Every structure is written in structure tokens, then in C-alpha cells.
C-alpha positions as YAML, in Angstrom:
chain: A
units: angstrom
residues:
- id: 1
  name: MET
  ca: [84.21, -0.12, 188.61]
- id: 2
  name: ASP
  ca: [81.14, 0.79, 190.69]
- id: 3
  name: ALA
  ca: [82.40, 3.01, 193.49]
- id: 4
  name: ARG
  ca: [79.47, 1.91, 195.62]
- id: 5
  name: ASN
  ca: [80.81, -1.64, 195.75]
- id: 6
  name: GLY
  ca: [84.54, -1.25, 195.15]
- id: 7
  name: ILE
  ca: [86.57, -4.36, 194.30]
- id: 8
  name: GLY
  ca: [85.71, -7.62, 195.99]
- id: 9
  name: GLY
  ca: [83.14, -6.33, 198.46]
- id: 10
  name: THR
  ca: [80.65, -3.73, 199.55]
- id: 11
  name: LEU
  ca: [81.14, -0.35, 201.17]
- id: 12
  name: ALA
  ca: [77.99, -0.81, 203.23]
- id: 13
  name: GLY
  ca: [78.66, -0.38, 206.93]
- id: 14
  name: LEU
  ca: [81.93, 1.50, 206.52]
- id: 15
  name: ASP
  ca: [82.45, 4.73, 208.41]
- id: 16
  name: LEU
  ca: [83.43, 6.60, 205.27]
- id: 17
  name: ARG
  ca: [84.64, 9.72, 207.05]
- id: 18
  name: ALA
  ca: [86.93, 7.65, 209.30]
- id: 19
  name: GLU
  ca: [88.16, 5.55, 206.38]
- id: 20
  name: ILE
  ca: [88.90, 8.63, 204.28]
- id: 21
  name: ASP
  ca: [90.83, 10.14, 207.18]
- id: 22
  name: ARG
  ca: [92.78, 6.89, 207.59]
- id: 23
  name: LEU
  ca: [93.66, 6.73, 203.91]
- id: 24
  name: ARG
  ca: [94.52, 10.42, 203.83]
- id: 25
  name: THR
  ca: [97.21, 9.72, 206.44]
- id: 26
  name: GLU
  ca: [98.40, 6.43, 204.95]
- id: 27
  name: ARG
  ca: [98.66, 7.85, 201.44]
- id: 28
  name: ASN
  ca: [100.09, 11.19, 202.59]
- id: 29
  name: ALA
  ca: [97.26, 12.75, 200.62]
- id: 30
  name: VAL
  ca: [95.78, 16.23, 200.47]
- id: 31
  name: ILE
  ca: [92.06, 16.47, 199.70]
- id: 32
  name: LEU
  ca: [90.89, 19.47, 197.69]
- id: 33
  name: ALA
  ca: [87.27, 20.52, 197.27]
- id: 34
  name: HIS
  ca: [85.90, 23.20, 194.98]
- id: 35
  name: TYR
  ca: [83.25, 25.53, 196.38]
- id: 36
  name: TYR
  ca: [80.68, 23.77, 194.18]
- id: 37
  name: GLN
  ca: [81.10, 20.41, 195.88]
- id: 38
  name: LYS
  ca: [78.51, 18.96, 198.25]
- id: 39
  name: PRO
  ca: [78.79, 20.18, 201.85]
- id: 40
  name: GLU
  ca: [79.90, 16.78, 203.18]
- id: 41
  name: ILE
  ca: [82.88, 16.84, 200.82]
- id: 42
  name: GLN
  ca: [83.73, 20.45, 201.58]
- id: 43
  name: ASP
  ca: [83.68, 19.67, 205.30]
- id: 44
  name: LEU
  ca: [86.29, 16.92, 205.14]
- id: 45
  name: ALA
  ca: [88.64, 18.61, 202.64]
- id: 46
  name: ASP
  ca: [92.01, 19.99, 203.63]
- id: 47
  name: PHE
  ca: [91.38, 23.01, 201.41]
- id: 48
  name: VAL
  ca: [88.23, 24.48, 199.89]
- id: 49
  name: GLY
  ca: [88.62, 27.09, 197.17]
- id: 50
  name: ASP
  ca: [88.76, 28.08, 193.50]
- id: 51
  name: SER
  ca: [90.30, 25.60, 191.09]
- id: 52
  name: LEU
  ca: [93.63, 27.28, 190.36]
- id: 53
  name: ASP
  ca: [94.22, 28.35, 193.94]
- id: 54
  name: LEU
  ca: [93.61, 24.79, 195.09]
- id: 55
  name: SER
  ca: [96.11, 23.42, 192.59]
- id: 56
  name: ARG
  ca: [98.74, 25.96, 193.63]
- id: 57
  name: LYS
  ca: [98.15, 25.25, 197.32]
- id: 58
  name: ALA
  ca: [98.46, 21.48, 196.75]
- id: 59
  name: ALA
  ca: [101.72, 22.03, 194.85]
- id: 60
  name: GLU
  ca: [103.14, 23.77, 197.93]
- id: 61
  name: THR
  ca: [102.47, 20.80, 200.21]
- id: 62
  name: ASP
  ca: [104.66, 17.74, 200.73]
- id: 63
  name: ALA
  ca: [101.73, 15.45, 199.90]
- id: 64
  name: ASP
  ca: [102.37, 12.44, 197.68]
- id: 65
  name: VAL
  ca: [98.74, 12.26, 196.53]
- id: 66
  name: ILE
  ca: [96.23, 14.94, 195.52]
- id: 67
  name: ALA
  ca: [92.57, 13.93, 195.65]
- id: 68
  name: PHE
  ca: [90.77, 16.66, 193.73]
- id: 69
  name: CYS
  ca: [87.03, 16.82, 194.37]
- id: 70
  name: GLY
  ca: [86.06, 18.95, 191.44]
- id: 71
  name: VAL
  ca: [85.92, 18.37, 187.70]
- id: 72
  name: ARG
  ca: [88.38, 16.97, 185.20]
- id: 73
  name: PHE
  ca: [90.04, 20.19, 184.02]
- id: 74
  name: MET
  ca: [90.73, 21.13, 187.65]
- id: 75
  name: ALA
  ca: [92.45, 17.82, 188.39]
- id: 76
  name: ASP
  ca: [94.38, 18.18, 185.15]
- id: 77
  name: THR
  ca: [95.60, 21.61, 186.28]
- id: 78
  name: ALA
  ca: [96.76, 20.10, 189.57]
- id: 79
  name: LYS
  ca: [98.75, 17.51, 187.62]
- id: 80
  name: ILE
  ca: [100.24, 20.18, 185.35]
- id: 81
  name: LEU
  ca: [101.54, 22.03, 188.41]
- id: 82
  name: SER
  ca: [102.47, 18.90, 190.41]
- id: 83
  name: PRO
  ca: [103.78, 16.35, 187.90]
- id: 84
  name: ASP
  ca: [105.54, 14.28, 190.57]
- id: 85
  name: LYS
  ca: [102.41, 13.85, 192.68]
- id: 86
  name: ILE
  ca: [99.70, 11.26, 192.08]
- id: 87
  name: VAL
  ca: [96.46, 13.07, 191.23]
- id: 88
  name: VAL
  ca: [93.14, 11.26, 191.51]
- id: 89
  name: LEU
  ca: [89.63, 12.41, 190.59]
- id: 90
  name: PRO
  ca: [86.79, 10.56, 192.33]
- id: 91
  name: ASP
  ca: [84.77, 10.31, 189.12]
- id: 92
  name: MET
  ca: [86.49, 10.66, 185.76]
- id: 93
  name: ASP
  ca: [83.12, 11.50, 184.17]
- id: 94
  name: ALA
  ca: [83.07, 14.76, 186.13]
- id: 95
  name: GLY
  ca: [83.55, 17.02, 183.13]
- id: 96
  name: CYS
  ca: [82.64, 20.62, 182.31]
- id: 97
  name: SER
  ca: [80.28, 22.05, 179.72]
- id: 98
  name: LEU
  ca: [82.78, 24.82, 178.94]
- id: 99
  name: GLU
  ca: [85.54, 22.30, 178.32]
- id: 100
  name: ASP
  ca: [83.18, 20.22, 176.16]
- id: 101
  name: SER
  ca: [82.21, 23.30, 174.14]
- id: 102
  name: CYS
  ca: [85.78, 23.81, 172.94]
- id: 103
  name: PRO
  ca: [87.21, 20.67, 171.27]
- id: 104
  name: PRO
  ca: [90.98, 21.05, 170.78]
- id: 105
  name: ASP
  ca: [90.90, 20.30, 167.05]
- id: 106
  name: GLN
  ca: [88.27, 22.98, 166.45]
- id: 107
  name: PHE
  ca: [90.09, 25.49, 168.63]
- id: 108
  name: LYS
  ca: [93.34, 24.78, 166.76]
- id: 109
  name: ALA
  ca: [91.61, 25.37, 163.41]
- id: 110
  name: PHE
  ca: [90.04, 28.57, 164.74]
- id: 111
  name: ARG
  ca: [93.42, 29.87, 165.85]
- id: 112
  name: GLU
  ca: [94.96, 29.02, 162.49]
- id: 113
  name: ALA
  ca: [92.16, 30.95, 160.77]
- id: 114
  name: HIS
  ca: [93.05, 34.04, 162.83]
- id: 115
  name: PRO
  ca: [96.87, 34.08, 162.91]
- id: 116
  name: ASP
  ca: [97.02, 37.75, 163.93]
- id: 117
  name: HIS
  ca: [95.15, 37.03, 167.18]
- id: 118
  name: ILE
  ca: [96.52, 35.83, 170.50]
- id: 119
  name: ALA
  ca: [94.42, 33.50, 172.64]
- id: 120
  name: LEU
  ca: [93.41, 34.47, 176.16]
- id: 121
  name: THR
  ca: [91.68, 31.36, 177.40]
- id: 122
  name: TYR
  ca: [89.57, 30.84, 180.50]
- id: 123
  name: ILE
  ca: [90.95, 28.13, 182.77]
- id: 124
  name: ASN
  ca: [87.76, 26.07, 182.31]
- id: 125
  name: CYS
  ca: [89.19, 24.21, 179.32]
- id: 126
  name: SER
  ca: [91.10, 21.03, 178.53]
- id: 127
  name: THR
  ca: [94.84, 20.57, 178.86]
- id: 128
  name: GLU
  ca: [95.05, 20.40, 175.07]
- id: 129
  name: VAL
  ca: [93.34, 23.80, 174.70]
- id: 130
  name: LYS
  ca: [95.62, 25.26, 177.37]
- id: 131
  name: ALA
  ca: [98.55, 24.05, 175.29]
- id: 132
  name: LEU
  ca: [97.11, 25.88, 172.26]
- id: 133
  name: SER
  ca: [96.67, 29.15, 174.19]
- id: 134
  name: ASP
  ca: [98.98, 32.07, 174.87]
- id: 135
  name: VAL
  ca: [97.72, 32.95, 178.34]
- id: 136
  name: ILE
  ca: [95.23, 31.28, 180.67]
- id: 137
  name: VAL
  ca: [93.01, 33.56, 182.75]
- id: 138
  name: THR
  ca: [90.69, 33.15, 185.71]
- id: 139
  name: SER
  ca: [87.56, 35.17, 186.35]
- id: 140
  name: SER
  ca: [89.47, 37.26, 188.90]
- id: 141
  name: SER
  ca: [92.60, 37.84, 186.78]
- id: 142
  name: ALA
  ca: [91.15, 38.22, 183.27]
- id: 143
  name: GLU
  ca: [90.60, 41.97, 183.32]
- id: 144
  name: LYS
  ca: [94.05, 42.72, 184.74]
- id: 145
  name: ILE
  ca: [95.74, 40.50, 182.19]
- id: 146
  name: LEU
  ca: [93.68, 41.91, 179.32]
- id: 147
  name: SER
  ca: [94.69, 45.45, 180.29]
- id: 148
  name: GLN
  ca: [98.37, 44.61, 179.74]
- id: 149
  name: TYR
  ca: [97.93, 44.14, 175.99]
- id: 150
  name: PRO
  ca: [98.01, 47.19, 173.67]
- id: 151
  name: PRO
  ca: [94.67, 48.16, 172.08]
- id: 152
  name: GLU
  ca: [95.85, 47.12, 168.63]
- id: 153
  name: GLN
  ca: [96.50, 43.53, 169.71]
- id: 154
  name: LYS
  ca: [93.73, 41.28, 168.38]
- id: 155
  name: ILE
  ca: [92.47, 38.74, 170.88]
- id: 156
  name: ILE
  ca: [90.55, 35.49, 170.86]
- id: 157
  name: PHE
  ca: [88.75, 34.84, 174.16]
- id: 158
  name: GLY
  ca: [87.28, 31.46, 174.95]
- id: 159
  name: PRO
  ca: [85.64, 29.24, 175.77]
- id: 160
  name: ASP
  ca: [83.13, 31.25, 177.85]
- id: 161
  name: LYS
  ca: [81.29, 33.84, 175.76]
- id: 162
  name: ASN
  ca: [79.54, 35.24, 178.85]
- id: 163
  name: LEU
  ca: [82.76, 36.00, 180.71]
- id: 164
  name: GLY
  ca: [84.25, 37.33, 177.47]
- id: 165
  name: GLY
  ca: [81.18, 39.48, 176.83]
- id: 166
  name: TYR
  ca: [81.32, 40.85, 180.36]
- id: 167
  name: LEU
  ca: [84.96, 41.87, 179.81]
- id: 168
  name: VAL
  ca: [84.08, 43.52, 176.49]
- id: 169
  name: ARG
  ca: [81.29, 45.54, 178.09]
- id: 170
  name: LYS
  ca: [83.37, 46.51, 181.10]
- id: 171
  name: THR
  ca: [86.58, 47.46, 179.30]
- id: 172
  name: GLY
  ca: [85.32, 48.46, 175.85]
- id: 173
  name: ARG
  ca: [87.91, 46.10, 174.39]
- id: 174
  name: GLU
  ca: [86.73, 44.15, 171.36]
- id: 175
  name: MET
  ca: [87.56, 40.44, 171.32]
- id: 176
  name: LEU
  ca: [86.68, 37.48, 169.14]
- id: 177
  name: LEU
  ca: [84.59, 35.26, 171.43]
- id: 178
  name: TRP
  ca: [84.39, 31.48, 171.33]
- id: 179
  name: PRO
  ca: [80.68, 30.52, 171.71]
- id: 180
  name: GLY
  ca: [80.88, 28.34, 174.84]
- id: 181
  name: VAL
  ca: [78.73, 28.60, 177.96]
- id: 182
  name: CYS
  ca: [78.45, 27.07, 181.43]
- id: 183
  name: ILE
  ca: [75.19, 25.14, 181.63]
- id: 184
  name: VAL
  ca: [74.86, 26.00, 185.33]
- id: 185
  name: HIS
  ca: [75.09, 29.76, 184.92]
- id: 186
  name: GLU
  ca: [72.96, 29.71, 181.77]
- id: 187
  name: ALA
  ca: [70.13, 28.19, 183.81]
- id: 188
  name: PHE
  ca: [69.40, 31.33, 185.84]
- id: 189
  name: SER
  ca: [66.15, 33.08, 184.91]
- id: 190
  name: GLU
  ca: [65.89, 36.86, 184.72]
- id: 191
  name: THR
  ca: [62.14, 36.72, 185.36]
- id: 192
  name: GLU
  ca: [62.53, 34.56, 188.46]
- id: 193
  name: LEU
  ca: [65.44, 36.67, 189.70]
- id: 194
  name: LEU
  ca: [63.28, 39.81, 189.45]
- id: 195
  name: LYS
  ca: [60.52, 38.05, 191.42]
- id: 196
  name: LEU
  ca: [63.06, 37.13, 194.10]
- id: 197
  name: LYS
  ca: [64.36, 40.70, 194.26]
- id: 198
  name: ALA
  ca: [60.78, 41.93, 194.71]
- id: 199
  name: GLN
  ca: [60.32, 39.49, 197.60]
- id: 200
  name: HIS
  ca: [63.52, 40.76, 199.24]
- id: 201
  name: PRO
  ca: [63.64, 44.50, 198.53]
- id: 202
  name: GLY
  ca: [67.06, 45.95, 199.14]
- id: 203
  name: ALA
  ca: [68.86, 42.60, 199.01]
- id: 204
  name: PRO
  ca: [71.89, 42.87, 196.70]
- id: 205
  name: VAL
  ca: [72.73, 40.30, 194.04]
- id: 206
  name: ALA
  ca: [76.20, 38.79, 193.72]
- id: 207
  name: ALA
  ca: [76.81, 37.01, 190.41]
- id: 208
  name: HIS
  ca: [79.56, 35.08, 188.70]
- id: 209
  name: PRO
  ca: [80.63, 36.53, 185.32]
- id: 210
  name: GLU
  ca: [79.82, 33.20, 183.67]
- id: 211
  name: CYS
  ca: [76.17, 34.29, 183.94]
- id: 212
  name: PRO
  ca: [74.44, 35.77, 180.87]
- id: 213
  name: ALA
  ca: [74.34, 39.55, 180.55]
- id: 214
  name: VAL
  ca: [70.63, 39.67, 181.48]
- id: 215
  name: ILE
  ca: [71.56, 38.32, 184.93]
- id: 216
  name: LEU
  ca: [74.71, 40.41, 185.34]
- id: 217
  name: ASP
  ca: [72.69, 43.54, 184.54]
- id: 218
  name: HIS
  ca: [70.84, 43.04, 187.84]
- id: 219
  name: ALA
  ca: [73.94, 42.27, 189.91]
- id: 220
  name: ASP
  ca: [75.35, 44.58, 192.55]
- id: 221
  name: TYR
  ca: [78.61, 42.63, 192.50]
- id: 222
  name: VAL
  ca: [80.16, 40.52, 189.74]
- id: 223
  name: GLY
  ca: [83.18, 38.38, 190.54]
- id: 224
  name: SER
  ca: [84.81, 35.00, 191.01]
- id: 225
  name: THR
  ca: [83.61, 32.50, 193.61]
- id: 226
  name: SER
  ca: [86.20, 33.76, 196.08]
- id: 227
  name: GLY
  ca: [85.29, 37.32, 195.25]
- id: 228
  name: ILE
  ca: [81.62, 36.55, 195.92]
- id: 229
  name: LEU
  ca: [82.59, 35.11, 199.31]
- id: 230
  name: ALA
  ca: [84.48, 38.29, 200.14]
- id: 231
  name: TYR
  ca: [81.50, 40.40, 199.09]
- id: 232
  name: ALA
  ca: [79.20, 38.26, 201.25]
- id: 233
  name: ALA
  ca: [81.31, 39.12, 204.28]
- id: 234
  name: ASP
  ca: [81.42, 42.85, 203.55]
- id: 235
  name: PHE
  ca: [78.06, 43.89, 202.10]
- id: 236
  name: ALA
  ca: [75.79, 46.10, 204.18]
- id: 237
  name: GLY
  ca: [72.64, 44.21, 205.04]
- id: 238
  name: ASP
  ca: [71.58, 40.77, 206.15]
- id: 239
  name: THR
  ca: [70.28, 39.11, 202.97]
- id: 240
  name: LEU
  ca: [72.21, 38.34, 199.78]
- id: 241
  name: ILE
  ca: [70.97, 36.74, 196.55]
- id: 242
  name: VAL
  ca: [73.69, 34.54, 195.06]
- id: 243
  name: ALA
  ca: [73.81, 33.83, 191.32]
- id: 244
  name: THR
  ca: [76.31, 31.02, 191.01]
- id: 245
  name: GLU
  ca: [76.33, 27.30, 191.81]
- id: 246
  name: PRO
  ca: [74.44, 27.13, 195.14]
- id: 247
  name: HIS
  ca: [76.85, 24.88, 197.03]
- id: 248
  name: ILE
  ca: [79.01, 27.96, 197.61]
- id: 249
  name: ILE
  ca: [76.36, 29.05, 200.10]
- id: 250
  name: HIS
  ca: [77.58, 26.33, 202.47]
- id: 251
  name: GLN
  ca: [80.80, 28.27, 203.12]
- id: 252
  name: MET
  ca: [78.84, 31.51, 203.54]
- id: 253
  name: GLU
  ca: [76.52, 29.99, 206.11]
- id: 254
  name: LYS
  ca: [79.42, 28.47, 208.04]
- id: 255
  name: SER
  ca: [81.39, 31.70, 208.28]
- id: 256
  name: LEU
  ca: [78.48, 34.16, 208.38]
- id: 257
  name: PRO
  ca: [75.65, 32.49, 210.36]
- id: 258
  name: ASN
  ca: [73.91, 35.79, 211.09]
- id: 259
  name: LYS
  ca: [73.28, 36.55, 207.41]
- id: 260
  name: ASN
  ca: [70.73, 35.07, 205.03]
- id: 261
  name: PHE
  ca: [71.84, 33.72, 201.65]
- id: 262
  name: ILE
  ca: [69.40, 32.86, 198.88]
- id: 263
  name: GLY
  ca: [70.37, 31.03, 195.70]
- id: 264
  name: ALA
  ca: [69.15, 32.68, 192.50]
- id: 265
  name: PRO
  ca: [66.37, 30.62, 190.90]
- id: 266
  name: GLY
  ca: [66.29, 28.64, 187.69]
- id: 267
  name: ALA
  ca: [63.66, 28.78, 184.97]
- id: 268
  name: ASP
  ca: [60.68, 27.60, 187.04]
- id: 269
  name: GLY
  ca: [61.78, 29.17, 190.30]
- id: 270
  name: ASN
  ca: [62.25, 25.80, 192.00]
- id: 271
  name: CYS
  ca: [64.36, 23.56, 189.79]
- id: 272
  name: ASN
  ca: [67.78, 22.23, 190.72]
- id: 273
  name: CYS
  ca: [69.06, 23.10, 187.24]
- id: 274
  name: ASN
  ca: [71.63, 25.49, 188.72]
- id: 275
  name: ILE
  ca: [73.35, 22.64, 190.58]
- id: 276
  name: CYS
  ca: [76.33, 21.48, 188.54]
- id: 277
  name: PRO
  ca: [75.61, 17.88, 187.45]
- id: 278
  name: TYR
  ca: [79.32, 17.22, 186.92]
- id: 279
  name: MET
  ca: [80.37, 18.38, 190.39]
- id: 280
  name: ALA
  ca: [77.56, 16.26, 191.83]
- id: 281
  name: LEU
  ca: [79.16, 13.08, 190.47]
- id: 282
  name: ASN
  ca: [81.76, 13.16, 193.23]
- id: 283
  name: THR
  ca: [80.63, 11.39, 196.41]
- id: 284
  name: LEU
  ca: [82.21, 10.27, 199.67]
- id: 285
  name: GLU
  ca: [82.08, 6.68, 198.43]
- id: 286
  name: LYS
  ca: [83.97, 7.54, 195.24]
- id: 287
  name: LEU
  ca: [86.50, 9.62, 197.15]
- id: 288
  name: TYR
  ca: [87.14, 6.67, 199.48]
- id: 289
  name: VAL
  ca: [87.67, 4.30, 196.55]
- id: 290
  name: ALA
  ca: [89.94, 6.81, 194.78]
- id: 291
  name: LEU
  ca: [92.17, 7.07, 197.86]
- id: 292
  name: ARG
  ca: [92.09, 3.32, 198.42]
- id: 293
  name: ASP
  ca: [92.95, 2.34, 194.84]
- id: 294
  name: LEU
  ca: [94.70, 5.54, 193.68]
- id: 295
  name: GLU
  ca: [92.35, 5.45, 190.70]
- id: 296
  name: PRO
  ca: [90.99, 7.08, 188.58]
- id: 297
  name: ARG
  ca: [94.37, 8.69, 188.10]
- id: 298
  name: ILE
  ca: [95.21, 11.76, 186.00]
- id: 299
  name: GLU
  ca: [98.01, 11.17, 183.51]
- id: 300
  name: ILE
  ca: [99.31, 13.80, 181.08]
- id: 301
  name: GLU
  ca: [102.01, 13.28, 178.44]
- id: 302
  name: GLU
  ca: [105.04, 15.35, 179.42]
- id: 303
  name: GLY
  ca: [105.32, 17.38, 176.23]
- id: 304
  name: LEU
  ca: [101.64, 18.32, 176.42]
- id: 305
  name: ARG
  ca: [101.97, 19.16, 180.12]
- id: 306
  name: LEU
  ca: [104.87, 21.53, 179.47]
- id: 307
  name: ARG
  ca: [103.01, 23.30, 176.65]
- id: 308
  name: ALA
  ca: [99.97, 23.75, 178.86]
- id: 309
  name: LYS
  ca: [102.11, 24.90, 181.78]
- id: 310
  name: LYS
  ca: [103.62, 27.62, 179.61]
- id: 311
  name: SER
  ca: [100.23, 29.35, 179.27]
- id: 312
  name: LEU
  ca: [99.56, 28.93, 182.99]
- id: 313
  name: ASP
  ca: [102.98, 30.36, 183.84]
- id: 314
  name: ALA
  ca: [102.24, 33.34, 181.59]
- id: 315
  name: MET
  ca: [99.06, 33.98, 183.57]
- id: 316
  name: LEU
  ca: [100.80, 33.72, 186.93]
- id: 317
  name: SER
  ca: [103.48, 36.13, 185.78]
- id: 318
  name: MET
  ca: [101.03, 38.69, 184.39]
- id: 319
  name: ALA
  ca: [98.68, 38.44, 187.36]
- id: 320
  name: SER
  ca: [101.41, 38.56, 190.00]
- id: 321
  name: ALA
  ca: [100.99, 42.29, 190.54]
- id: 322
  name: THR
  ca: [97.30, 41.79, 191.31]
- id: 323
  name: VAL
  ca: [97.35, 38.69, 193.52]
- id: 324
  name: GLY
  ca: [94.84, 39.13, 196.33]
- id: 325
  name: MET
  ca: [92.61, 41.62, 194.48]
- id: 326
  name: GLY
  ca: [89.08, 40.23, 194.48]
- id: 327
  name: ASP
  ca: [90.20, 36.71, 195.33]
- id: 328
  name: LEU
  ca: [90.57, 35.26, 198.81]
- id: 329
  name: GLY
  ca: [92.38, 32.08, 197.84]
- id: 330
  name: PRO
  ca: [91.71, 28.72, 199.49]
- id: 331
  name: VAL
  ca: [90.05, 28.44, 202.87]
- id: 332
  name: ARG
  ca: [91.86, 26.19, 205.32]
- id: 333
  name: VAL
  ca: [89.30, 23.78, 206.76]
- id: 334
  name: THR
  ca: [89.89, 22.59, 210.31]
- id: 335
  name: GLY
  ca: [86.69, 20.65, 210.93]
- id: 336
  name: ASP
  ca: [82.93, 20.48, 210.41]
...
């Protein structure tokens, strides 16, 4: 179905914001938006945040419907944690290059080839890969969880080799890394970043650990999206260079209007290659249709959901002592 036209008519002339608000009430829905969504979607969401925090926050509500403006693995996580709620994703083609880089059958074979290893797996993966993992980690919890395993324990880390490599360098802990990458964070250019730093002497760089090491080597702060937001509020100075998906800057500019935020450049210094093409698939029109039709809907077989939830529960248990360290959690949005 073309979300621009819907079923049996056109969306032209509709006040989409008003219609989304109407359907939100009628459906008893909560709208979630990841920091990488377009500003117009962030501004109408009930919660804006990191993927796991959004799913946990939605699970705590009495909503009947979760509309997750993000990518597929995020909506899947919401369904894993809220099996009795209807979960819709505005565009089911909103995938993730990290998820795509780790097909479940190949990951299963890799695990079987290394039976003495446990699998610490980044949350940016499919439900099937979560079900094949021992513990799921986020960028803000990975180091704390890793530190709880004895040095002799062999570990597979996937699917993000950049996050895994960052942990290896920071902790000195050797791990077997799955060779996946995020196409957004791979797009940053060291040469262009150095030019930008020269143009803004003294401006610190905040980077997501999904970036390659050549970018992280120039960062003054490395952390999750929520961690970067916290750093933006606290750093000394008025200009910050941000090396992650640039739509996060919208929240920075809203909460910190007196500071200047500059997105790190791509290969030619001007390209939009660091905008996530999957996140960009979600639009107000598609969100309206998803709430109207309660489609596309996330469905997960119960046995698979429980296996995936086991690895998520392990993460929540192991990270419980460090909740709040380097991660702000969702931002409650009250208006534009």
C-alpha cells in the first residue's frame, strides 16, 4: 500500500498532525521516536530516546498500541517487551545495516564453530540473532557488562566491529568480532573532520562508538546517543562537533539554544551520506496510515520472542547496577 494515498482515497488536504493526535487518542497509542528521526516526527512523539529505553518506557504505559518511529529491530524489541500490545512500524522496509550484516543462519553457524565462546551481541540485530545470543548490550552498557566476565571467558561480539573494537582498545579485553558496520557511522571522513576541527579550533568532538577508530581517535567524548546529549549539555564551550546521525542535533538545539552544534562531515564535506536512509523512510503520512490501519504490524512467534527476551533480560539484570551512567533515558516531549 502507498502510504501517500492510503486505501480508497488521498491524504492530500489532511491536517496530518491533527489526525495523528486524533488517532493517538482513539487507539490509546503511544508514539515513540528515535533520536535519528526527522524533527517533525520527534516533535509529535510522546517519547524521544534510545531504542531500548523507548521500548522499556512504552512497556510501562497503559497504551494498547505502540507506534515506533525507528527501524525494524527497534519495533521488534518493543514487541518482545510488550507482547500484549499492538506494535506498528510506519515503514516495514526501515531496516538496519548492522542487522543486515548478521544473518541468523550465519551467526548460528559461527557460534557452533566456537562453542567455547559466549555471545555478547549489540542490540542492533534481529530478533533471531537475539535469540541466539547470551546477553544483549547497548553502547552505554556494553563495557559494564563485559567487565563482569572473567578474563578467561572467550567472547564473540557482534554485529558491530567498530563498537567491539572500541571496547577491545578501551578495556584490553580480546574478543572475536563479527565484521558488521553501520553505514551511517562508516560514512564520516577523517580528512573532512580534521578540516572542520581546524575551522573551529577548541571545539570538542562527541562521537558514537559505532564510528571507525580513525574518527574515535579524534573524539573528546565517545558514548551512546543519550550520552552525547548529556555531554552536549555539560561541555565547556559554545561549539560542539557531533559525529553521529545528524538528526540528534534537533534535540540539542531545542534544549540548548545558546550553543552551536555542527554535524561531522561525510566524504566530500557536504554529502548527506551520514543521514540514515532507513530512519528517513518513516514519514508523517506513513505514521498516520499505520495508526489508522494498525499496519504494518510487528508479529513475533512466542517461542522466538521468549528466547530473545532471555538475552535482553540478562542484559537488564547485569546492567542494573549501572543504570543512569552515561545514559539519560527517554526525553518526555510536551510540545513543539
